[in-house]
C-alpha atoms as one frame of an Amber mdcrd trajectory, in Angstrom:
protein
  34.704 166.070  15.085  31.917 163.527  14.670  29.922 164.413  11.619  28.067
 161.284  11.039  24.011 161.404  11.177  22.706 160.370  14.317  20.061 158.298
  12.687  22.382 155.828  10.930  23.027 152.830  13.077  26.141 150.831  13.609
  24.784 148.251  10.827  24.578 151.196   8.368  20.546 151.277   8.606  18.897
 154.651   8.345  16.546 154.980  11.255  15.047 158.158   9.903  13.674 156.100
   6.992  10.179 154.307   7.333  11.439 151.139   5.812  14.802 151.216   7.687
  16.746 151.068   4.591  20.576 150.880   3.905  21.704 154.266   2.187  23.521
 153.842  -1.317  27.116 154.692  -1.176  26.542 158.032  -2.952  23.897 159.033
  -0.310  26.103 157.612   2.485  29.273 159.745   1.185  27.092 162.842   0.465
  24.823 162.729   3.433  25.393 160.238   6.216  29.011 160.705   6.813  29.404
 164.321   6.131  28.229 167.710   7.729  25.673 167.829   5.158  23.306 165.234
   6.817  20.888 167.959   7.579  20.256 168.339   3.942  19.278 164.512   3.384
  15.961 163.944   1.910  15.166 161.275   4.086  15.793 163.022   7.166  14.010
 166.077   5.877  11.043 163.758   5.167  11.345 162.363   8.856  11.448 165.778
  10.383   8.197 166.844   8.450   6.482 163.592   9.501   7.330 164.097  13.091
   6.349 167.826  13.156   3.012 166.717  11.549   2.361 164.110  14.288   3.111
 166.760  17.008   0.853 169.227  15.262  -1.883 166.549  15.317  -1.513 165.725
  18.816  -1.820 169.367  19.747  -5.095 169.899  17.918
Protein backbone atom coordinates (compact mmCIF):
# COMPACT_ATOMS: atom_id res chain seq x y z
CA UNK A 1 0.00 0.00 0.00
CA UNK A 2 1.36 3.40 -0.99
CA UNK A 3 0.90 5.84 1.87
CA UNK A 4 3.08 8.68 0.62
CA UNK A 5 1.49 12.12 0.35
CA UNK A 6 0.42 12.90 -3.20
CA UNK A 7 1.85 16.44 -2.95
CA UNK A 8 5.38 15.20 -2.32
CA UNK A 9 7.46 15.23 -5.51
CA UNK A 10 10.20 12.79 -6.46
CA UNK A 11 12.78 15.37 -5.29
CA UNK A 12 11.06 15.44 -1.85
CA UNK A 13 9.62 18.92 -2.45
CA UNK A 14 6.24 19.64 -0.88
CA UNK A 15 3.96 21.01 -3.59
CA UNK A 16 1.28 21.85 -1.01
CA UNK A 17 3.64 24.46 0.44
CA UNK A 18 3.51 27.99 -0.99
CA UNK A 19 7.31 28.14 -1.03
CA UNK A 20 7.71 24.51 -2.24
CA UNK A 21 9.79 23.60 0.78
CA UNK A 22 11.56 20.33 1.48
CA UNK A 23 10.09 18.80 4.67
CA UNK A 24 12.39 18.18 7.62
CA UNK A 25 13.14 14.57 8.49
CA UNK A 26 10.68 14.58 11.41
CA UNK A 27 7.88 15.99 9.25
CA UNK A 28 8.69 13.57 6.45
CA UNK A 29 8.47 10.58 8.79
CA UNK A 30 5.44 11.87 10.69
CA UNK A 31 3.35 13.09 7.75
CA UNK A 32 4.76 12.70 4.24
CA UNK A 33 5.66 9.03 4.30
CA UNK A 34 2.91 7.69 6.50
CA UNK A 35 -0.84 7.30 6.53
CA UNK A 36 -0.94 10.43 8.72
CA UNK A 37 -0.27 12.76 5.78
CA UNK A 38 -3.86 14.05 6.02
CA UNK A 39 -2.90 15.59 9.41
CA UNK A 40 0.01 17.56 7.97
CA UNK A 41 -0.30 21.27 8.85
CA UNK A 42 1.01 22.28 5.43
CA UNK A 43 -1.54 20.10 3.65
CA UNK A 44 -4.33 21.44 5.89
CA UNK A 45 -3.33 25.04 5.11
CA UNK A 46 -3.25 24.20 1.40
CA UNK A 47 -6.74 22.71 1.61
CA UNK A 48 -8.09 25.76 3.41
CA UNK A 49 -6.49 28.13 0.87
CA UNK A 50 -7.88 26.12 -2.02
CA UNK A 51 -11.35 26.08 -0.47
CA UNK A 52 -11.21 29.84 0.09
CA UNK A 53 -10.29 30.38 -3.59
CA UNK A 54 -13.25 28.27 -4.67
CA UNK A 55 -15.55 30.22 -2.35
CA UNK A 56 -14.35 33.54 -3.76
CA UNK A 57 -14.89 32.32 -7.33
CA UNK A 58 -18.46 31.32 -6.50
CA UNK A 59 -19.39 34.68 -5.01
